[in-house]
C-alpha positions as CSV (number, residue, x, y, z in Angstrom):
1,M,13.0,25.5,-18.4
2,N,16.6,26.8,-18.8
3,N,17.9,23.4,-18.3
4,L,15.4,22.3,-21.3
5,L,16.6,25.0,-23.4
6,R,20.1,24.1,-23.0
7,Y,19.5,20.5,-23.4
8,L,17.6,20.5,-26.8
9,P,20.3,22.1,-28.8
10,Q,22.6,19.4,-27.4
11,K,20.3,16.9,-28.4
12,L,20.1,18.2,-31.8
13,Q,23.7,18.7,-32.4
14,R,25.2,16.8,-35.4
15,V,27.4,13.8,-35.2
16,T,30.5,14.3,-37.3
17,S,33.1,11.5,-38.8
18,G,35.7,12.4,-36.2
19,R,36.3,16.0,-37.4
20,K,35.7,18.9,-35.0
21,I,32.3,20.5,-35.7
22,I,32.6,24.0,-37.5
23,Y,29.9,26.0,-35.9
24,E,30.1,28.9,-38.3
25,I,29.2,26.3,-41.0
26,D,26.2,25.1,-39.4
27,G,25.2,28.9,-38.7
28,L,25.9,29.3,-42.6
29,R,23.2,26.5,-43.2
30,F,20.7,28.4,-41.0
31,L,21.4,31.4,-43.1
32,S,20.9,29.2,-46.3
33,I,17.8,27.3,-45.4
34,F,15.7,30.2,-43.9
35,P,15.5,32.3,-47.1
36,V,14.7,29.3,-49.1
37,L,11.6,28.5,-46.7
38,V,10.4,32.0,-46.8
39,Q,10.4,32.1,-50.7
40,H,8.8,29.1,-51.0
41,L,6.1,29.6,-48.6
42,S,5.7,33.1,-50.1
43,E,5.5,31.6,-53.6
44,R,2.6,29.2,-52.7
45,F,0.5,31.6,-50.7
46,E,0.6,34.2,-53.5
47,R,-0.3,31.4,-56.0
48,H,-3.0,30.0,-54.1
49,T,-4.7,32.6,-52.0
50,N,-8.1,34.1,-53.0
51,N,-7.4,37.2,-50.7
52,H,-7.2,40.6,-52.4
53,F,-4.6,43.1,-50.9
54,V,-3.9,46.7,-51.0
55,D,-1.0,47.7,-53.1
56,L,1.6,49.2,-50.9
57,P,5.3,49.9,-51.6
58,I,6.3,47.9,-48.4
59,D,4.6,44.9,-50.1
60,K,6.4,45.1,-53.3
61,A,9.7,45.4,-51.2
62,S,8.8,42.2,-49.1
63,S,8.1,40.7,-52.4
64,F,11.4,41.5,-53.9
65,V,13.1,40.4,-50.7
66,T,11.3,36.8,-50.5
67,S,11.9,36.4,-54.3
68,R,15.7,36.2,-53.4
69,G,15.2,33.3,-51.2
70,F,17.0,31.0,-54.0
71,L,20.2,32.7,-53.0
72,G,20.3,30.4,-50.1
73,I,20.9,27.4,-52.7
74,Y,24.0,29.1,-53.7
75,I,25.1,29.4,-50.1
76,F,24.5,25.6,-49.6
77,F,26.7,24.9,-52.8
78,V,29.5,27.2,-51.5
79,I,29.5,25.3,-48.2
80,S,29.4,21.9,-49.9
81,G,32.6,23.1,-51.9
82,F,34.2,24.2,-48.5
83,I,33.2,21.1,-46.5
84,L,34.1,18.3,-49.0
85,V,37.3,19.6,-50.2
86,L,38.7,20.3,-46.7
87,P,40.2,16.8,-45.9
88,F,41.5,16.8,-49.1
89,A,43.0,20.2,-49.1
90,S,44.2,19.6,-45.5
91,H,46.2,16.5,-46.6
92,Y,47.9,18.3,-49.7
93,L,48.7,21.6,-48.0
94,K,49.4,20.5,-44.2
95,G,50.4,16.9,-44.8
96,T,47.5,15.2,-42.8
97,R,46.3,11.7,-43.4
98,R,45.1,11.3,-47.1
99,P,41.4,10.5,-47.3
100,L,40.6,7.3,-49.0
101,L,38.1,7.6,-51.9
102,K,36.5,4.4,-51.1
103,D,35.5,5.9,-47.5
104,Y,34.7,9.1,-49.0
105,Y,32.1,7.6,-51.3
106,W,30.7,5.3,-49.0
107,R,30.4,7.9,-46.4
108,R,28.3,10.1,-48.7
109,L,26.3,7.2,-49.4
110,T,25.6,5.9,-45.9
111,R,25.1,9.5,-44.5
112,L,22.5,11.2,-47.2
113,E,20.6,8.2,-49.0
114,P,18.7,6.7,-46.1
115,P,17.0,10.1,-45.2
116,F,16.7,10.7,-49.1
117,L,15.3,7.5,-49.8
118,F,12.8,7.5,-47.0
119,W,11.2,10.9,-47.6
120,M,11.2,10.5,-51.4
121,S,9.4,7.2,-50.9
122,V,6.9,8.8,-48.5
123,L,6.4,11.9,-50.8
124,F,6.0,9.6,-53.9
125,V,3.1,7.7,-52.2
126,V,1.4,10.7,-50.8
127,F,1.6,12.1,-54.3
128,L,-0.2,9.4,-55.9
129,L,-3.1,9.4,-53.2
130,V,-3.6,12.8,-53.3
131,N,-3.5,13.4,-57.0
132,H,-5.1,9.9,-57.8
133,A,-2.3,9.4,-60.0
134,S,-1.3,6.3,-62.0
135,F,1.5,4.3,-60.4
136,L,2.8,3.2,-63.8
137,K,2.9,6.7,-65.2
138,Y,4.8,8.0,-62.4
139,I,7.4,5.1,-61.3
140,P,9.8,6.3,-64.0
141,H,9.8,9.7,-62.2
142,F,10.3,8.3,-58.9
143,L,13.2,5.9,-60.1
144,A,14.8,8.9,-61.7
145,S,14.3,11.0,-58.7
146,I,15.9,8.7,-56.2
147,S,18.8,8.0,-58.8
148,Y,19.4,12.0,-59.0
149,T,18.8,11.8,-62.5
150,H,15.4,13.3,-63.0
151,T,16.5,16.6,-64.4
152,V,18.8,14.9,-66.7
153,I,16.3,12.6,-68.0
154,F,13.1,14.9,-68.0
155,N,14.7,18.2,-68.0
156,K,12.2,19.3,-65.3
157,W,11.8,19.1,-61.6
158,S,10.5,15.9,-59.6
159,P,6.8,16.2,-59.5
160,F,6.5,15.3,-56.0
161,N,9.4,17.1,-54.5
162,P,10.6,19.7,-57.0
163,S,13.5,21.1,-54.9
164,T,15.6,18.0,-55.2
165,W,16.9,19.3,-58.3
166,T,19.9,21.1,-56.2
167,L,20.5,17.5,-54.6
168,E,21.2,16.2,-58.2
169,I,23.8,18.9,-58.5
170,E,25.3,18.1,-55.2
171,I,25.8,14.6,-56.2
172,Q,27.5,15.6,-59.3
173,F,29.9,17.5,-57.4
174,Y,30.5,14.7,-54.9
175,I,31.8,12.5,-57.7
176,I,34.1,15.0,-59.1
177,A,35.1,17.0,-55.9
178,P,38.3,14.7,-55.1
179,F,39.6,15.0,-58.6
180,L,39.2,18.8,-58.6
181,A,41.0,18.9,-55.1
182,R,43.9,17.1,-56.6
183,M,44.1,19.3,-59.4
184,F,44.1,22.4,-57.5
185,F,45.7,21.6,-54.2
186,C,48.7,19.7,-55.5
187,I,50.0,23.4,-56.5
188,K,52.3,24.0,-53.4
189,K,52.8,27.8,-53.8
190,N,50.1,29.4,-52.0
191,M,49.7,32.6,-54.4
192,V,50.0,30.5,-57.5
193,R,47.4,28.1,-56.2
194,R,45.0,30.8,-55.3
195,G,45.3,32.6,-58.5
196,V,44.7,29.2,-60.3
197,L,41.6,29.0,-58.2
198,I,40.5,32.3,-58.9
199,G,41.4,32.4,-62.4
200,G,39.7,29.0,-63.1
201,L,36.3,30.1,-61.1
202,V,36.3,33.5,-63.3
203,G,37.3,31.8,-66.4
204,F,34.5,29.1,-65.8
205,M,32.0,31.8,-65.3
206,V,33.0,33.6,-68.7
207,V,32.6,30.2,-70.4
208,Q,29.2,29.8,-69.0
209,Q,28.3,33.2,-70.1
210,L,29.5,32.7,-73.7
211,L,27.9,29.1,-73.9
212,H,24.7,30.0,-72.0
213,F,25.3,27.3,-69.2
214,Y,23.3,29.3,-66.7
215,A,20.1,28.7,-68.5
216,N,18.0,25.7,-69.1
217,P,18.9,22.6,-69.4
218,W,22.7,23.4,-68.0
219,S,21.3,25.0,-65.2
220,F,20.2,21.7,-63.8
221,N,23.5,20.4,-63.7
222,I,27.0,21.0,-62.3
223,L,28.0,23.1,-65.2
224,G,25.5,25.8,-64.3
225,H,26.7,26.0,-60.9
226,L,30.3,24.8,-60.4
227,H,31.7,28.2,-59.7
228,Y,30.0,28.3,-56.3
229,F,31.7,25.0,-55.3
230,L,35.1,26.3,-56.5
231,L,34.5,29.5,-54.2
232,G,34.2,26.8,-51.4
233,F,37.6,25.6,-52.4
234,L,39.1,28.8,-52.2
235,L,37.5,29.6,-48.7
236,A,38.8,26.2,-47.4
237,D,42.4,27.2,-49.0
238,I,42.2,30.3,-46.7
239,Y,40.5,28.9,-43.8
240,L,43.6,26.3,-43.4
241,L,46.3,28.4,-43.9
242,E,45.3,32.0,-43.3
243,W,42.2,32.1,-40.8
244,Q,43.9,32.1,-37.6
245,K,46.0,35.1,-38.5
246,I,43.0,37.2,-38.8
247,R,41.3,38.8,-35.9
248,R,37.6,39.1,-35.2
249,N,36.6,42.8,-35.4
250,H,33.4,44.7,-36.1
251,L,34.6,45.5,-39.6
252,F,33.6,42.3,-40.7
253,D,29.9,43.0,-39.0
254,I,29.8,45.8,-41.4
255,L,31.0,43.8,-44.4
256,T,28.0,41.1,-43.5
257,L,25.4,43.9,-44.4
258,V,27.5,44.9,-47.6
259,A,27.5,41.2,-48.6
260,G,23.8,40.9,-47.9
261,L,22.9,44.0,-49.8
262,G,25.0,42.7,-52.6
263,L,23.2,39.5,-52.7
264,L,19.8,41.2,-52.7
265,F,20.5,43.6,-55.4
266,S,23.2,42.1,-57.6
267,W,21.2,39.4,-58.9
268,S,19.5,39.9,-62.3
269,W,17.2,37.6,-64.3
270,S,18.9,38.8,-67.3
271,Y,22.3,37.1,-66.1
272,E,24.7,39.8,-67.1
273,L,28.2,38.7,-66.1
274,A,29.1,41.7,-63.8
275,S,25.9,40.8,-61.8
276,R,26.9,37.1,-61.4
277,L,30.4,38.2,-60.5
278,L,29.0,40.4,-57.7
279,V,27.1,37.3,-56.4
280,I,30.4,35.4,-56.1
281,A,32.3,38.3,-54.5
282,S,29.2,39.1,-51.9
283,L,29.2,35.2,-51.0
284,F,33.0,35.5,-50.4
285,L,32.5,38.4,-48.1
286,L,29.6,36.6,-46.3
287,F,31.6,33.7,-45.3
288,C,34.7,35.5,-44.3
289,S,32.3,38.1,-42.1
290,V,30.7,35.0,-40.7
291,F,33.7,33.7,-39.3
292,K,35.5,37.0,-38.3
293,G,32.8,39.3,-37.3
294,I,32.1,39.7,-33.6
295,W,28.2,40.2,-33.5
296,V,27.5,38.1,-36.7
297,N,29.7,35.5,-35.4
298,R,27.9,35.6,-32.1
299,F,24.6,34.9,-33.8
300,V,25.5,32.2,-36.2
301,V,27.3,29.9,-33.3
302,N,24.2,30.4,-31.0
303,P,23.3,26.7,-30.1
304,W,19.9,27.1,-31.5
305,V,20.9,28.6,-34.8
306,T,23.4,25.9,-35.3
307,S,21.1,23.2,-34.0
308,I,18.5,24.3,-36.9
309,G,21.5,24.7,-39.5
310,G,22.7,21.2,-38.7
311,M,19.1,19.8,-39.5
312,C,18.9,21.8,-42.8
313,Y,19.2,18.5,-44.9
314,T,16.0,16.9,-43.5
315,I,14.1,20.4,-43.7
316,Y,15.2,21.0,-47.1
317,L,13.7,17.4,-48.2
318,I,10.4,17.9,-46.7
319,H,9.6,21.7,-46.6
320,L,8.2,22.2,-50.1
321,P,5.4,19.5,-49.5
322,L,4.7,20.8,-46.1
323,A,4.2,24.3,-47.6
324,E,1.8,23.0,-50.2
325,L,-0.1,21.0,-47.2
326,M,-0.2,24.1,-45.0
327,V,-1.2,26.7,-47.7
328,H,-3.9,24.4,-48.8
329,F,-5.7,24.9,-45.5
330,T,-4.5,28.6,-44.6
331,K,-4.6,30.5,-48.1
332,D,-7.9,32.2,-47.3
333,I,-7.0,33.2,-43.8
334,H,-7.4,37.1,-44.0
335,V,-5.5,39.2,-41.3
336,G,-6.1,42.7,-42.7
337,P,-5.8,44.3,-46.3
338,Y,-2.0,44.1,-46.6
339,F,-0.1,41.4,-48.1
340,T,3.2,41.7,-46.0
341,V,1.1,41.2,-42.5
342,N,-0.5,38.2,-44.2
343,L,2.6,36.9,-45.4
344,L,4.2,37.1,-41.7
345,F,1.0,35.6,-40.2
346,Q,1.4,32.5,-42.7
347,L,5.1,32.4,-41.7
348,A,4.4,32.5,-38.1
349,L,2.3,29.2,-38.8
350,F,4.8,27.7,-41.4
351,L,8.1,27.8,-39.7
352,P,7.2,26.2,-36.3
353,F,5.3,23.4,-38.4
354,V,8.2,22.6,-40.6
355,L,10.6,22.9,-37.8
356,V,8.6,20.4,-35.5
357,V,8.3,17.9,-38.3
358,G,11.8,18.4,-39.6
359,T,13.2,17.7,-36.0
360,L,11.4,14.6,-35.5
361,G,12.6,13.4,-38.9
362,Y,16.0,14.6,-38.1
363,L,16.2,12.6,-34.7
364,V,14.6,9.4,-36.0
365,I,16.0,9.1,-39.4
366,E,19.0,11.4,-40.2
367,K,21.0,11.8,-37.1
368,P,21.3,7.9,-36.7
369,C,22.8,7.8,-40.3
370,M,25.6,10.5,-39.1
371,D,27.2,7.7,-37.3
372,K,29.6,6.4,-39.8
373,D,29.3,3.0,-38.4
374,W,25.7,2.8,-38.5
375,P,25.7,0.1,-41.1
376,L,27.9,-2.0,-39.2
377,H,25.6,-1.5,-35.9
378,F,22.5,-2.2,-38.0
379,K,24.1,-5.6,-39.5
380,R,24.8,-6.7,-35.9
381,R,21.4,-6.1,-34.8
382,V,19.8,-7.9,-37.4
383,L,22.3,-10.9,-37.1
384,S,21.4,-10.9,-33.3
385,L,17.7,-10.8,-34.0
386,F,17.9,-13.8,-36.0
387,A,20.2,-15.6,-33.6
388,N,17.6,-14.9,-30.8
389,R,15.1,-16.5,-32.9
390,H,16.7,-19.6,-33.5
């Protein structure tokens, strides 16, 4: 059993394009996906259940906490800013090999598109069958979804996988990231560059506030969220040049709690600038603490945590339809009169369910695409197959 427990995380470990795995980033991916899963399951259970619950303060507290699961999306955005800019920033700041744009874009395409196209196609077919929907009516939605333009064209979520609106924003960022990296990281003086980065981040948030870019329809595109990616730029800068000078200590464990509370209580649905700035500050503290804390770092680099975090792309693609499916069958299961107890029961069913399906999808579809040479291997196999037939 111990051998199995050690083997599984190794089997699930991501494949990288020649770069060392940063285990803290996979741990942060776990911290990103977990609250999203909890929020979406909670929303669907509350929406569909016919059970009636006793109104207790703890239930209001649990509803408040689960409603903040969307903050995991912002952690994802910061991670993307950090990871994608890292090779470009390393080139400008440390003189490493310059990333080629054609390789960068090709890698994004071959790494992300096959799992995305597979799951969106499956979910589209399932949506048509379950809802007895018209193919001709929804094929425009499917084509817009797989081209990452659904929110641009229809100004609303994809009907068969609503959570993919965030992936549309990610794609917009992928396109402009190399050019933003050049704009910021060609500045050689550290203090000037970081000042420009922080000034650009805060200045952009002020513009967002004045022009209401945080609201629909701008909230569906990069203009509503660029500041999170820019925070990733700042963290990448510090990671490359300063990280090794900072020793791990328990102060950062305490700051993790401060960051968590800041994220929970800073967000306001009225979108005040001070509240949004506090979210950014809390995210900055969270990232620093994950790397430089002792206890929190020990947690996030645990092989099981990093393995689940490494599978987050597949899990994110499938979790919302799976939540809808499970709640359809479990919504009226009654475990006492308290909402929190019932929600915990639902989560105890849902989390293993989505993890098992996500793991299978990851191993069969996503992980093979992490090998940057998979298109070449696939081409050789096809040519070999045809050669053998003839």
